[in-house]
FISEVO-634539 format. One line per field, with one value per atom (N, C-alpha, C): x, y, z; atom name; residue in one letter. Coordinates in steps of 0.02 Angstrom, whole numbers, plus 50000, padded with zeros to 5 digits. Example, Ala and Ser with C-alpha at 12.3 -4.5 7.8 and 13.67 -1.06 7.14 Angstrom:
c1 <- 50660,50615,50660,50642,50684,50645
c2 <- 49716,49775,49835,49888,49947,50002
c3 <- 50390,50390,50390,50354,50357,50394
a <- N,CA,C,N,CA,C
r <- A,A,A,S,S,S
END
This chain:
c1 <- 49603,49611,49666,49715,49771,49735,49760,49738,49785,49748,49790,49758,49801,49773,49803,49846,49875,49888,49869,49877,49876,49912,49908,49876,49837,49804,49804,49799,49802,49725,49706,49633,49628,49595,49587,49516,49495,49429,49421,49357,49339,49352,49373,49381,49317,49301,49242,49234,49173,49167,49175,49196,49208,49140,49139,49079,49075,49017,49014,49006,49031,49030,48990,48923,48884,48824,48795,48750,48680,48625,48558,48560,48540,48534,48461,48419,48352,48326,48285,48258,48209,48212,48175,48201,48255,48285,48352,48359,48425,48473,48453,48504,48504,48511,48513,48575,48570,48624,48659,48709,48744,48701,48713,48674,48710,48777,48818,48799,48795,48780,48843,48838,48896,48909,48973,48999,48981,48974,48951,49011,48993,49047,49082,49145,49174,49156,49162,49139,49186,49157,49200,49224,49278,49297,49272,49240,49204,49221,49242,49249,49192,49168,49104,49116,49098,49099,49053,49084,49043,49062,49011,49024,49038,49027,49039,49117,49160,49229,49268,49317,49359,49433,49446,49517,49514,49578,49588,49614,49615,49643,49614,49545,49514,49538,49589,49617,49687,49713,49785,49798,49749,49761,49715,49697,49655,49682,49745,49779,49760,49721,49705,49627,49604,49529,49516,49482,49470,49389,49369,49303,49292,49233,49219,49221,49246,49242,49169,49159,49096,49093,49030,49015,49013,49045,49043,48976,48960,48902,48890,48827,48815,48766,48748,48701,48635,48599,48531,48533,48589,48592,48588,48609,48607,48669,48658,48716,48735,48802,48831,48812,48814,48795,48856,48844,48893,48929,48994,49034,49007,49008,48988,49037,49014,49059,49074,49141,49159,49155,49121,49112,49147,49195,49237,49223,49204,49189,49252,49252,49310,49283,49322,49297,49284,49232,49223,49285,49307,49372,49429,49421,49475,49486,49550,49575,49599,49592,49611,49657,49719,49770,49795,49809,49846,49916,49944,50010,50068,50051,50100,50105,50049,50047,50038,50020,50004,49940,49894,49833,49785,49750,49699,49640,49619,49561,49493,49494,49432,49440,49388,49389,49320,49325,49254,49240,49187,49173,49102,49066,48996,48982,48938,48922,48874,48899,48864,48890,48930,48963,49005,48989,49028,49072,49132,49181,49205,49198,49229,49303,49341,49417,49448,49415,49434,49377,49369,49311,49327,49272,49276,49282,49310,49323,49256,49254,49196,49191,49128,49118,49128,49153,49164,49097,49096,49038,49035,48974,48961,48964,48963,48976,48921,48860,48808,48829,48877,48901,48950,48972,49021,48993,48927,48898,48894,48911,48901,48865,48857,48822,48865,48931,48971,48997,48983,49007,48950,48903,48836,48850,48908,48915,48987,48991,49060,49072,49134,49156,49195,49187,49230,49190,49219,49185,49240,49220,49269,49281,49346,49361,49350,49330,49322,49385,49379,49434,49449,49516,49536,49509,49494,49478,49536,49528,49579,49616,49680,49715,49765,49755,49784,49814,49873,49896,49870,49826,49796,49830,49836,49859,49800,49770,49720,49743,49723,49747,49688,49685,49627,49644,49604,49608,49537,49537,49478,49438,49373,49332,49296,49315,49293,49284,49242,49229,49283,49303,49349,49411,49464,49531,49563,49579,49619,49694,49727,49803,49836,49896,49935,49992,50033,50085,50066,50097,50078,50064,50008,49988,49958,49930,49896,49823,49803,49734,49684,49709,49662,49618,49643,49603,49550,49563,49517,49465,49484,49440,49383,49411,49366,49318,49340,49303,49250,49264,49221,49163,49176,49131,49090,49109,49084,49077,49062,49050,49119,49174,49233,49262,49296,49329,49399,49444,49513,49547,49607,49651,49676,49672,49694,49743,49801,49853,49894,49934,49981,50049,50052,50118,50101,50158,50153,50124,50106,50085,50034,49986,49934,49889,49887,49846,49893,49882,49925,49894,49829,49786,49734,49715,49666,49598,49566,49501,49446,49387,49336,49279,49252,49191,49140,49077,49023,48997,48995,48974,48905,48863,48791,48785,48764,48755,48680,48653,48585,48532,48550,48511,48490,48524,48503,48560,48619,48676,48727,48753,48802,48866,48921,48981,49036,49081,49134,49195,49228,49289,49344,49400,49456,49512,49531,49588,49652,49695,49761,49816,49866,49915,49957,49981,50015,50072,50079,50137,50194,50257,50315,50353,50401,50442,50479,50472,50497,50453,50385,50331,50323,50331,50324,50377,50432,50487,50484,50430,50433,50445,50461,50476,50418,50425,50365,50312,50252,50198,50164,50198,50156,50142,50197,50189,50132,50129,50077,50011,50000,49935,49917,49968,49955,49900,49903,49861,49787,49775,49703,49672,49716,49693,49678,49697,49690,49614,49574,49504,49459,49482,49444,49430,49374,49356,49394,49400,49424,49469,49526,49573,49564,49559,49559,49631,49662,49736,49735,49755,49750,49820,49824,49891,49880,49939,49937,49997,49986,50044,50073,50138,50173,50189,50168,50188,50258,50277,50346,50357,50396,50411,50463,50445,50492,50529,50494,50526,50567,50573,50621,50589,50621,50593,50586,50534,50525,50538,50561,50577,50515,50458,50397,50360,50339,50298,50241,50178,50121,50123,50150,50147,50205,50260,50310,50288,50249,50227,50180,50135,50086,50122,50174,50213,50247,50279,50315,50267,50211,50167,50139,50133,50110,50159,50223,50275,50279,50262,50257,50198,50145,50086,50104,50137,50154,50206,50250,50305,50273,50216,50182,50131,50096,50048,50026,50042,50023,49956,49911,49831,49815,49848,49834,49848,49907,49929,49873,49839,49794,49727,49711,49644,49629,49569,49549,49569,49599,49618,49577,49554,49535,49584,49606,49660,49619,49639,49604,49657,49654,49698,49660,49693,49663,49687,49654,49673,49671,49620,49617,49594,49576,49567,49631,49688,49750,49768,49796,49814,49860,49915,49967,49944,49886,49854,49815,49773,49728,49764,49829,49863,49890,49895,49922,49863,49805,49748,49740,49734,49723,49775,49841,49897,49897,49884,49879,49824,49764,49708,49724,49755,49779,49822,49874,49926,49898,49851,49826,49772,49732,49683,49714,49775,49812,49838,49853,49876,49818,49756,49699,49664,49678,49649,49590,49545,49488,49514,49506,49538,49482,49489,49453,49488,49466,49503,49450,49470,49427,49457,49410,49429,49387,49415,49377,49351,49390,49373,49303,49309,49251,49201,49218,49176,49174,49220,49224,49245,49199,49214,49195,49171,49155,49093,49045,48986,49000,49037,49051,49094,49141,49185,49144,49104,49054,49010,48990,48943,48984,49045,49088,49104,49126,49140,49080,49021,48960,48950,48961,48953,48994,49060,49108,49088,49066,49041,48985,48936,48881,48893,48949,48965,48996,49020,49060,49016
c2 <- 50287,50322,50300,50337,50320,50307,50245,50230,50263,50302,50342,50325,50302,50281,50320,50369,50412,50478,50531,50601,50650,50704,50761,50821,50855,50914,50966,51026,51080,51102,51103,51122,51179,51231,51296,51316,51320,51340,51412,51440,51511,51552,51614,51663,51683,51696,51727,51800,51820,51895,51936,51994,52047,52068,52082,52110,52190,52220,52286,52334,52393,52447,52502,52498,52546,52572,52628,52656,52672,52671,52684,52761,52779,52848,52863,52887,52903,52968,52998,53064,53049,53099,53094,53033,53008,52957,52982,53025,53057,53010,52961,52917,52848,52844,52785,52740,52683,52643,52605,52566,52521,52473,52460,52414,52374,52364,52328,52253,52221,52145,52103,52041,51995,51971,51952,51927,51854,51830,51759,51711,51649,51596,51582,51567,51541,51472,51457,51393,51340,51280,51222,51184,51147,51100,51029,50998,50934,50879,50822,50766,50719,50696,50657,50587,50532,50470,50463,50437,50430,50363,50315,50246,50255,50310,50318,50327,50342,50345,50285,50265,50206,50221,50288,50308,50384,50411,50480,50517,50489,50531,50596,50603,50667,50724,50710,50763,50776,50737,50752,50815,50852,50927,50973,50948,50992,50996,51015,51010,51061,51113,51162,51159,51151,51151,51211,51259,51320,51333,51341,51358,51440,51462,51533,51566,51631,51671,51691,51704,51732,51805,51832,51898,51942,52005,52044,52066,52083,52108,52175,52205,52274,52304,52366,52405,52373,52399,52374,52306,52287,52214,52159,52172,52124,52083,52017,51971,51951,51942,51926,51852,51839,51774,51725,51664,51611,51599,51587,51567,51494,51487,51423,51366,51313,51254,51225,51199,51156,51085,51046,50974,50936,50897,50859,50787,50757,50682,50638,50586,50541,50470,50417,50356,50328,50283,50251,50207,50216,50180,50228,50295,50345,50360,50356,50373,50446,50488,50560,50569,50598,50607,50680,50712,50778,50758,50784,50767,50787,50845,50872,50839,50822,50790,50718,50694,50621,50598,50645,50631,50603,50546,50516,50557,50596,50642,50602,50553,50522,50463,50427,50370,50367,50375,50367,50297,50269,50199,50185,50246,50230,50279,50260,50309,50362,50426,50485,50509,50479,50498,50560,50612,50677,50684,50715,50723,50797,50841,50911,50903,50915,50913,50976,51034,51103,51142,51169,51208,51283,51313,51383,51430,51485,51530,51564,51579,51607,51679,51704,51772,51813,51881,51934,51955,51978,52006,52077,52102,52176,52216,52285,52320,52318,52294,52289,52241,52194,52147,52184,52238,52275,52333,52346,52395,52379,52428,52419,52478,52470,52529,52598,52586,52642,52659,52615,52630,52608,52663,52637,52643,52676,52687,52658,52591,52567,52567,52591,52587,52529,52482,52416,52361,52327,52268,52214,52154,52100,52075,52063,52039,51963,51943,51867,51827,51766,51725,51682,51671,51628,51555,51525,51457,51409,51346,51301,51295,51271,51266,51200,51153,51088,51061,51028,50987,50913,50890,50821,50773,50712,50653,50607,50599,50550,50487,50431,50364,50317,50288,50241,50174,50141,50070,50037,49998,49973,49933,49936,49900,49845,49786,49725,49670,49625,49562,49511,49503,49444,49479,49456,49475,49419,49427,49377,49389,49343,49345,49282,49293,49238,49267,49220,49241,49266,49299,49322,49258,49270,49219,49153,49157,49104,49100,49154,49155,49200,49246,49286,49330,49357,49401,49359,49301,49260,49241,49225,49199,49250,49317,49368,49389,49384,49397,49342,49279,49227,49228,49249,49247,49313,49365,49435,49476,49541,49587,49623,49605,49644,49620,49660,49643,49671,49637,49658,49633,49662,49639,49574,49527,49457,49441,49414,49398,49338,49310,49254,49276,49330,49360,49385,49388,49414,49484,49505,49568,49601,49571,49597,49643,49629,49665,49720,49781,49837,49880,49874,49913,49857,49876,49831,49828,49771,49768,49743,49777,49757,49727,49671,49635,49621,49627,49608,49541,49494,49424,49413,49387,49367,49298,49264,49191,49177,49139,49119,49181,49236,49296,49325,49308,49328,49356,49333,49350,49380,49434,49467,49487,49494,49513,49542,49583,49614,49579,49566,49535,49587,49587,49634,49590,49600,49566,49614,49601,49646,49615,49662,49635,49580,49537,49473,49492,49456,49468,49425,49448,49410,49411,49373,49368,49439,49474,49537,49592,49578,49624,49669,49636,49680,49729,49721,49771,49816,49815,49861,49830,49764,49738,49719,49734,49719,49765,49746,49791,49784,49738,49716,49762,49804,49844,49893,49927,49978,49949,49886,49852,49805,49783,49739,49776,49838,49879,49873,49851,49849,49781,49741,49670,49676,49737,49739,49743,49776,49780,49726,49676,49618,49571,49536,49492,49423,49396,49332,49335,49299,49297,49233,49235,49178,49171,49124,49118,49067,49094,49052,49024,48956,48926,48885,48872,48831,48781,48733,48680,48702,48721,48748,48688,48702,48648,48632,48571,48554,48552,48600,48610,48560,48518,48471,48430,48410,48367,48404,48468,48509,48517,48511,48518,48599,48618,48689,48702,48755,48777,48798,48801,48824,48757,48772,48719,48753,48734,48767,48779,48730,48734,48781,48784,48835,48900,48909,48975,49000,48953,48976,49005,48970,48985,49049,49056,49124,49182,49176,49234,49250,49195,49206,49240,49226,49261,49335,49350,49424,49454,49422,49450,49466,49418,49430,49482,49494,49549,49611,49621,49680,49698,49642,49661,49588,49583,49526,49511,49562,49559,49531,49557,49526,49453,49434,49362,49320,49345,49305,49304,49330,49322,49253,49238,49172,49168,49110,49097,49031,49039,48983,48969,48907,48892,48861,48895,48872,48857,48792,48764,48775,48814,48838,48796,48797,48769,48690,48665,48593,48556,48598,48561,48538,48562,48542,48479,48426,48363,48361,48402,48402,48433,48471,48499,48442,48412,48359,48306,48294,48238,48250,48314,48338,48359,48359,48387,48350,48285,48251,48258,48258,48269,48345,48385,48454,48464,48431,48433,48409,48353,48316,48359,48392,48432,48497,48527,48592,48575,48529,48514,48494,48454,48433,48499,48559,48615,48657,48633,48666,48714,48713,48761,48726,48763,48747,48745,48691,48681,48671,48707,48689,48693,48649,48639,48663,48713,48734,48739,48749,48769,48825,48883,48936,48923,48878,48856,48816,48762,48717,48730,48771,48796,48739,48692,48635,48671,48652,48672,48742,48783,48853,48863,48823,48836,48817,48766,48752,48805,48832,48886,48947,48966,49028,49021,48962,48953,48961,48934,48948,49015,49054,49126,49166,49151,49185,49168,49104,49082,49116,49124,49162,49232,49266,49334,49344,49301,49304,49293,49252,49240,49301,49351,49409,49472
c3 <- 48807,48868,48911,48928,48973,49041,49072,49140,49185,49235,49285,49352,49396,49462,49521,49506,49559,49528,49564,49532,49591,49582,49629,49602,49644,49619,49679,49656,49708,49715,49777,49787,49831,49810,49849,49855,49921,49934,49926,49913,49907,49975,49965,50026,50035,50104,50127,50109,50090,50073,50137,50126,50181,50205,50272,50302,50284,50282,50265,50327,50324,50374,50341,50350,50316,50375,50364,50417,50379,50413,50391,50381,50320,50301,50275,50313,50286,50314,50277,50296,50365,50412,50475,50523,50504,50548,50567,50615,50629,50658,50691,50725,50693,50628,50593,50613,50634,50665,50610,50627,50578,50544,50477,50444,50393,50405,50357,50366,50308,50301,50309,50326,50329,50259,50249,50195,50180,50124,50109,50118,50132,50145,50078,50082,50022,49999,49937,49910,49936,49941,49959,49894,49910,49855,49875,49837,49848,49793,49822,49778,49781,49723,49724,49685,49714,49681,49625,49567,49506,49476,49469,49444,49367,49333,49265,49253,49301,49293,49323,49292,49311,49308,49302,49305,49320,49345,49361,49306,49241,49184,49167,49183,49168,49217,49266,49304,49284,49232,49209,49194,49162,49138,49178,49237,49280,49347,49355,49422,49473,49456,49502,49509,49569,49584,49631,49604,49640,49649,49707,49715,49715,49712,49707,49775,49769,49835,49854,49913,49936,49921,49914,49897,49961,49956,50016,50039,50098,50121,50099,50104,50079,50130,50114,50158,50168,50215,50232,50258,50285,50317,50269,50212,50151,50154,50168,50165,50102,50094,50030,50016,49952,49927,49939,49959,49972,49906,49905,49852,49823,49757,49732,49739,49762,49778,49706,49705,49651,49671,49625,49636,49581,49599,49553,49556,49504,49504,49496,49536,49537,49549,49522,49524,49595,49603,49663,49679,49739,49754,49767,49759,49766,49837,49858,49924,49918,49968,49967,50018,50007,50053,50046,50105,50102,50089,50035,50017,50057,50094,50141,50205,50235,50300,50300,50243,50237,50266,50293,50320,50272,50290,50251,50259,50209,50218,50211,50166,50151,50100,50095,50048,50015,49948,49906,49899,49929,49923,49893,49879,49855,49801,49756,49696,49729,49711,49739,49806,49836,49901,49892,49935,49932,49991,49981,50035,50024,50073,50069,50084,50040,50050,50066,50047,50073,50086,50148,50168,50149,50125,50114,50171,50164,50220,50247,50308,50337,50312,50305,50283,50344,50331,50380,50411,50470,50501,50483,50472,50462,50532,50522,50584,50636,50623,50675,50731,50716,50766,50815,50797,50839,50876,50877,50913,50981,51025,51098,51126,51189,51225,51224,51216,51221,51150,51099,51032,50982,50979,50939,50866,50842,50770,50748,50756,50744,50664,50651,50588,50564,50601,50596,50565,50518,50494,50480,50482,50480,50408,50401,50333,50324,50268,50254,50265,50289,50298,50234,50229,50170,50179,50121,50116,50127,50142,50145,50080,50082,50023,50039,49993,50006,49939,49950,49887,49908,49863,49874,49827,49858,49817,49815,49759,49748,49722,49755,49736,49727,49667,49650,49663,49701,49711,49693,49642,49615,49664,49666,49702,49664,49688,49657,49717,49694,49741,49733,49670,49650,49618,49638,49601,49571,49508,49470,49464,49486,49479,49451,49431,49400,49355,49333,49297,49228,49190,49119,49077,49036,48984,49015,49080,49105,49082,49043,49022,49063,49100,49144,49101,49048,49004,48971,48946,48909,48961,49023,49078,49088,49100,49120,49062,49001,48945,48930,48952,48943,49001,49061,49107,49122,49092,49105,49043,49049,48997,48984,49016,49002,48931,48896,48830,48833,48869,48866,48803,48794,48744,48753,48706,48709,48653,48666,48615,48649,48606,48626,48642,48683,48708,48771,48816,48888,48894,48945,48964,48909,48889,48848,48890,48954,49003,49031,49014,49040,49094,49094,49142,49170,49235,49262,49224,49219,49188,49237,49238,49279,49233,49257,49224,49278,49260,49303,49279,49327,49319,49349,49309,49335,49334,49390,49400,49416,49368,49379,49378,49345,49338,49404,49460,49521,49564,49555,49588,49544,49562,49518,49565,49539,49568,49523,49547,49507,49508,49448,49447,49415,49453,49431,49400,49339,49308,49308,49345,49343,49306,49282,49236,49269,49233,49254,49300,49350,49398,49386,49403,49395,49464,49472,49533,49535,49594,49610,49597,49590,49578,49637,49698,49758,49768,49727,49726,49669,49632,49573,49498,49505,49440,49396,49330,49288,49300,49299,49311,49373,49416,49480,49529,49549,49612,49601,49537,49529,49533,49523,49521,49578,49615,49671,49718,49725,49770,49752,49684,49663,49690,49712,49742,49812,49846,49919,49941,49900,49919,49894,49861,49839,49898,49890,49945,49940,49878,49864,49806,49811,49752,49712,49646,49606,49573,49586,49561,49511,49449,49389,49377,49371,49353,49288,49261,49198,49199,49153,49143,49077,49080,49019,48969,48912,48855,48852,48847,48832,48751,48731,48656,48633,48591,48557,48609,48661,48710,48758,48752,48803,48866,48918,48988,48999,49027,49045,49117,49133,49206,49243,49213,49244,49278,49343,49376,49406,49396,49419,49498,49533,49604,49627,49597,49608,49591,49533,49515,49564,49591,49641,49708,49726,49791,49774,49716,49708,49707,49677,49681,49749,49788,49855,49900,49886,49918,49896,49840,49818,49850,49861,49895,49971,50000,50074,50076,50029,50033,50019,49983,49972,50030,50054,50108,50139,50205,50242,50235,50239,50238,50170,50118,50050,50046,50074,50071,50115,50160,50203,50173,50110,50082,50059,50056,50031,49957,49936,49867,49840,49780,49743,49687,49688,49638,49576,49512,49452,49402,49381,49327,49265,49217,49161,49102,49038,48977,48982,49017,49023,48963,48909,48843,48806,48832,48804,48837,48794,48824,48879,48874,48933,48991,48990,49050,49079,49045,49064,49102,49077,49110,49178,49193,49261,49309,49281,49324,49388,49391,49453,49499,49476,49523,49559,49515,49541,49590,49579,49623,49693,49692,49753,49795,49757,49799,49827,49785,49810,49863,49859,49905,49971,49970,50027,50060,50029,50056,50086,50072,50102,50055,49990,49944,49898,49893,49839,49771,49735,49671,49614,49561,49495,49439,49393,49330,49275,49226,49184,49113,49068,48997,48974,48955,48926,48852,48822,48756,48756,48799,48796,48856,48897,48960,49008,49011,49054,49126,49174,49246,49261,49212,49223,49265,49264,49302,49378,49391,49460,49486,49450,49480,49491,49444,49455,49514,49525,49583,49645,49644,49705,49720,49666,49671,49698,49678,49695,49771,49793,49863,49911,49886,49925,49937,49880,49888,49931,49934,49977,50051,50064,50132,50172,50126,50154,50157
a <- N,CA,C,N,CA,C,N,CA,C,N,CA,C,N,CA,C,N,CA,C,N,CA,C,N,CA,C,N,CA,C,N,CA,C,N,CA,C,N,CA,C,N,CA,C,N,CA,C,N,CA,C,N,CA,C,N,CA,C,N,CA,C,N,CA,C,N,CA,C,N,CA,C,N,CA,C,N,CA,C,N,CA,C,N,CA,C,N,CA,C,N,CA,C,N,CA,C,N,CA,C,N,CA,C,N,CA,C,N,CA,C,N,CA,C,N,CA,C,N,CA,C,N,CA,C,N,CA,C,N,CA,C,N,CA,C,N,CA,C,N,CA,C,N,CA,C,N,CA,C,N,CA,C,N,CA,C,N,CA,C,N,CA,C,N,CA,C,N,CA,C,N,CA,C,N,CA,C,N,CA,C,N,CA,C,N,CA,C,N,CA,C,N,CA,C,N,CA,C,N,CA,C,N,CA,C,N,CA,C,N,CA,C,N,CA,C,N,CA,C,N,CA,C,N,CA,C,N,CA,C,N,CA,C,N,CA,C,N,CA,C,N,CA,C,N,CA,C,N,CA,C,N,CA,C,N,CA,C,N,CA,C,N,CA,C,N,CA,C,N,CA,C,N,CA,C,N,CA,C,N,CA,C,N,CA,C,N,CA,C,N,CA,C,N,CA,C,N,CA,C,N,CA,C,N,CA,C,N,CA,C,N,CA,C,N,CA,C,N,CA,C,N,CA,C,N,CA,C,N,CA,C,N,CA,C,N,CA,C,N,CA,C,N,CA,C,N,CA,C,N,CA,C,N,CA,C,N,CA,C,N,CA,C,N,CA,C,N,CA,C,N,CA,C,N,CA,C,N,CA,C,N,CA,C,N,CA,C,N,CA,C,N,CA,C,N,CA,C,N,CA,C,N,CA,C,N,CA,C,N,CA,C,N,CA,C,N,CA,C,N,CA,C,N,CA,C,N,CA,C,N,CA,C,N,CA,C,N,CA,C,N,CA,C,N,CA,C,N,CA,C,N,CA,C,N,CA,C,N,CA,C,N,CA,C,N,CA,C,N,CA,C,N,CA,C,N,CA,C,N,CA,C,N,CA,C,N,CA,C,N,CA,C,N,CA,C,N,CA,C,N,CA,C,N,CA,C,N,CA,C,N,CA,C,N,CA,C,N,CA,C,N,CA,C,N,CA,C,N,CA,C,N,CA,C,N,CA,C,N,CA,C,N,CA,C,N,CA,C,N,CA,C,N,CA,C,N,CA,C,N,CA,C,N,CA,C,N,CA,C,N,CA,C,N,CA,C,N,CA,C,N,CA,C,N,CA,C,N,CA,C,N,CA,C,N,CA,C,N,CA,C,N,CA,C,N,CA,C,N,CA,C,N,CA,C,N,CA,C,N,CA,C,N,CA,C,N,CA,C,N,CA,C,N,CA,C,N,CA,C,N,CA,C,N,CA,C,N,CA,C,N,CA,C,N,CA,C,N,CA,C,N,CA,C,N,CA,C,N,CA,C,N,CA,C,N,CA,C,N,CA,C,N,CA,C,N,CA,C,N,CA,C,N,CA,C,N,CA,C,N,CA,C,N,CA,C,N,CA,C,N,CA,C,N,CA,C,N,CA,C,N,CA,C,N,CA,C,N,CA,C,N,CA,C,N,CA,C,N,CA,C,N,CA,C,N,CA,C,N,CA,C,N,CA,C,N,CA,C,N,CA,C,N,CA,C,N,CA,C,N,CA,C,N,CA,C,N,CA,C,N,CA,C,N,CA,C,N,CA,C,N,CA,C,N,CA,C,N,CA,C,N,CA,C,N,CA,C,N,CA,C,N,CA,C,N,CA,C,N,CA,C,N,CA,C,N,CA,C,N,CA,C,N,CA,C,N,CA,C,N,CA,C,N,CA,C,N,CA,C,N,CA,C,N,CA,C,N,CA,C,N,CA,C,N,CA,C,N,CA,C,N,CA,C,N,CA,C,N,CA,C,N,CA,C,N,CA,C,N,CA,C,N,CA,C,N,CA,C,N,CA,C,N,CA,C,N,CA,C,N,CA,C,N,CA,C,N,CA,C,N,CA,C,N,CA,C,N,CA,C,N,CA,C,N,CA,C,N,CA,C,N,CA,C,N,CA,C,N,CA,C,N,CA,C,N,CA,C,N,CA,C,N,CA,C,N,CA,C,N,CA,C,N,CA,C,N,CA,C,N,CA,C,N,CA,C,N,CA,C,N,CA,C,N,CA,C,N,CA,C,N,CA,C,N,CA,C,N,CA,C,N,CA,C,N,CA,C,N,CA,C,N,CA,C,N,CA,C,N,CA,C,N,CA,C,N,CA,C,N,CA,C,N,CA,C,N,CA,C,N,CA,C,N,CA,C,N,CA,C,N,CA,C,N,CA,C,N,CA,C,N,CA,C,N,CA,C,N,CA,C,N,CA,C,N,CA,C,N,CA,C,N,CA,C,N,CA,C,N,CA,C,N,CA,C,N,CA,C,N,CA,C,N,CA,C,N,CA,C,N,CA,C,N,CA,C,N,CA,C,N,CA,C,N,CA,C,N,CA,C,N,CA,C,N,CA,C,N,CA,C,N,CA,C,N,CA,C,N,CA,C,N,CA,C,N,CA,C,N,CA,C,N,CA,C,N,CA,C,N,CA,C
r <- M,M,M,K,K,K,F,F,F,V,V,V,D,D,D,E,E,E,I,I,I,K,K,K,V,V,V,Q,Q,Q,A,A,A,T,T,T,A,A,A,G,G,G,K,K,K,G,G,G,G,G,G,D,D,D,G,G,G,A,A,A,A,A,A,T,T,T,F,F,F,R,R,R,R,R,R,E,E,E,M,M,M,Y,Y,Y,V,V,V,P,P,P,L,L,L,G,G,G,G,G,G,P,P,P,N,N,N,G,G,G,G,G,G,D,D,D,G,G,G,G,G,G,R,R,R,G,G,G,G,G,G,N,N,N,V,V,V,I,I,I,L,L,L,K,K,K,G,G,G,D,D,D,E,E,E,G,G,G,F,F,F,N,N,N,T,T,T,L,L,L,S,S,S,H,H,H,L,L,L,R,R,R,Y,Y,Y,R,R,R,R,R,R,F,F,F,L,L,L,R,R,R,A,A,A,K,K,K,N,N,N,G,G,G,V,V,V,P,P,P,G,G,G,S,S,S,K,K,K,N,N,N,N,N,N,M,M,M,H,H,H,G,G,G,K,K,K,N,N,N,G,G,G,E,E,E,D,D,D,I,I,I,I,I,I,V,V,V,K,K,K,V,V,V,P,P,P,V,V,V,G,G,G,T,T,T,L,L,L,I,I,I,F,F,F,D,D,D,D,D,D,V,V,V,T,T,T,G,G,G,E,E,E,N,N,N,I,I,I,G,G,G,D,D,D,I,I,I,T,T,T,E,E,E,N,N,N,G,G,G,Q,Q,Q,E,E,E,I,I,I,I,I,I,V,V,V,C,C,C,K,K,K,G,G,G,G,G,G,R,R,R,G,G,G,G,G,G,R,R,R,G,G,G,N,N,N,P,P,P,H,H,H,F,F,F,A,A,A,T,T,T,A,A,A,T,T,T,N,N,N,R,R,R,T,T,T,P,P,P,H,H,H,T,T,T,A,A,A,E,E,E,R,R,R,G,G,G,R,R,R,S,S,S,G,G,G,E,E,E,D,D,D,K,K,K,T,T,T,L,L,L,R,R,R,L,L,L,E,E,E,L,L,L,K,K,K,L,L,L,L,L,L,A,A,A,D,D,D,I,I,I,G,G,G,L,L,L,L,L,L,G,G,G,F,F,F,P,P,P,S,S,S,V,V,V,G,G,G,K,K,K,S,S,S,T,T,T,F,F,F,I,I,I,S,S,S,T,T,T,I,I,I,S,S,S,N,N,N,A,A,A,R,R,R,P,P,P,K,K,K,I,I,I,A,A,A,D,D,D,Y,Y,Y,P,P,P,F,F,F,T,T,T,T,T,T,L,L,L,V,V,V,P,P,P,N,N,N,L,L,L,G,G,G,V,V,V,V,V,V,T,T,T,V,V,V,H,H,H,E,E,E,E,E,E,T,T,T,S,S,S,F,F,F,V,V,V,V,V,V,A,A,A,D,D,D,V,V,V,P,P,P,G,G,G,L,L,L,I,I,I,V,V,V,G,G,G,A,A,A,S,S,S,E,E,E,G,G,G,K,K,K,G,G,G,L,L,L,G,G,G,Q,Q,Q,D,D,D,F,F,F,L,L,L,K,K,K,H,H,H,L,L,L,E,E,E,R,R,R,T,T,T,R,R,R,V,V,V,L,L,L,V,V,V,H,H,H,L,L,L,I,I,I,E,E,E,V,V,V,T,T,T,C,C,C,Q,Q,Q,L,L,L,E,E,E,G,G,G,A,A,A,E,E,E,T,T,T,E,E,E,R,R,R,D,D,D,P,P,P,I,I,I,E,E,E,D,D,D,F,F,F,K,K,K,K,K,K,L,L,L,N,N,N,R,R,R,E,E,E,L,L,L,A,A,A,A,A,A,F,F,F,S,S,S,E,E,E,E,E,E,L,L,L,A,A,A,Q,Q,Q,K,K,K,T,T,T,Q,Q,Q,I,I,I,V,V,V,V,V,V,L,L,L,N,N,N,K,K,K,C,C,C,D,D,D,E,E,E,P,P,P,W,W,W,V,V,V,E,E,E,A,A,A,E,E,E,K,K,K,D,D,D,R,R,R,L,L,L,R,R,R,S,S,S,E,E,E,F,F,F,E,E,E,A,A,A,M,M,M,G,G,G,Y,Y,Y,E,E,E,F,F,F,H,H,H,A,A,A,I,I,I,S,S,S,C,C,C,Q,Q,Q,T,T,T,H,H,H,E,E,E,G,G,G,L,L,L,E,E,E,A,A,A,L,L,L,L,L,L,N,N,N,S,S,S,M,M,M,A,A,A,A,A,A,H,H,H,C,C,C,E,E,E,R,R,R,R,R,R
END
């Protein structure tokens, strides 16, 4: 299934039913008055949060959302039936904008939450409403009003407690698959993660939180390079960021240009360029792949430098599970404090 996190749809609420202009006609009732019923209200267009969806892809081929029209009124003061609402399910975390005005109509943040995005038109009034002392037989009835019509832009921002970030191939997918129920694609080449992954982590069978793994970021991500800009927004709603770093292996004695501290600083500059609020989030620095000898040799140095900068530091191995318990306890504690 293709991951879709932004889409435009045309939403049209139902038109209200027309009011009726009828008169009472019965034997032995020579002065039967007006008895036209009111028209029914037009149906609303409603978006409803559903945890069963994690993408907007089901709307790719459903760009027109139309509610039913209200039924016209009829004789004997019979009111027309209201038009049926149309309820469209969307993922929790969906922002709703009027694409023309830019107005933020609403934000789906809970499962089952409903937001009326287009209101149905009011039904027209029947002719009894227009009777007066001087006009007891009005032949006038009101037409139903048109429902709201809007071009909507739906934008999905995943809701997660913890966000994982780091350069490509630092082991984020392996990490989230080790600690949670997520099963992302894992391989030994960059950008195996092409869409965000969500995993639920349970600690000590009593505390749970949601972790989001976004595609690896590169320098220039905030300007649209690589896959970064499309997915940086998914980190905006997280409570805490877990920043994975690695010590790059030196192949055949050749020096590499990658440095874990510089990698960390580069990505934080990208966060600040995209959103200052995102850059101010609490970060836990995690040195991954500590089962490798060249990583183990740098662990103490990196711990000292990051702790001197004021960051919480953990060294882990997803292969041997070294340091994982302490890290998970810390992540759970950060979630409980917020």
